[in-house]
N, C-alpha and C positions, 0 to 999 in steps of 0.2 A: 504494500500500499504506499503510495507516495505521501511524503510529508508536505504539509501546506507551506507555501512560501510566504513568509512574513515581509510585508513591504511597509516601511515607515513613511508616513506622509512628510513632505518637506516642511510642513507646519507643525511638526512634532514638538510637544512641550514636555520637558523633563524636570521634575521637581528636585530642588536642592534645599534641604532644611538645614541651615547653618547652625541652628540651636543644638543639633546633635553632634557637631564636630568640635573637638577640643580647640580652644582658642589659638593655641600655638600652631595648629595645622590649617586653620580656616582659610587664610588667603591662598595658600598653596593649593588646597583642595579646590577652591573656586576657580583659580586660573587653570588647573588641570581639567576641570569639567568643561570650562568654556573652550579650551583648546581642542577638546574631543568633539565639539559640535560642528556640524556642517552648515553652510549658508541656508537660511530659512528656518533653522531649528532654534528653539527657545529653551533657556533654563529659567524656570520659575523659582526664584530665590525667596526664602522665608527666613526672617530673623526677628529677634525681640527688640532690636534697636535700629535706628537709621544708620546705615554703614557709610557715612560721608567720606571718611578716609579711604575706604575701599573703592568707592565710586571714583575718587580722584586717581587712584592707582589704575583702575580699569580704563579710564579715559586716556591716561598716559601710555598704557600698554597697547590698547586696541584701537584708539581713535574712533574713526567712523565704522570700523569693522564690527562693532557691537552697539546696538541701540538699547538704551536704558529707559524703561517705562515703569513708573510706579503703578501698581494695581491696588495697593492699600498702603496708607501712610498714617497710621495712628500709633500713639504711644504703646509700646509693647507688642505691636502687630504690624510688621512691615512685610509687604509682598512686592517684589520687583521682577519684571520680566527682562531678561537679557537676551536679545535676539541677535543672532549672528547674521550680519548683512552680507558679508563677503567683500565689502568695500575696503579700500586701504585708507 
């Protein structure tokens, strides 16, 4: 019996809950996750605080190659979509 072929949509959304990652590994884990995404894919980032220093680092590292959109921005509940655009 043939195995079904799984095809991921280019609009795939992958959750990343930073609250479960040790603080000393967080930024490296986030960069690694973003580096693994293809253009059109999204990492939905969840955290308990607004990661402004991280956003500055992402802008410096990826520039226009990653689009940053807040989905929720309340104290204790931050959700951000990082969309890989493939642009330089």
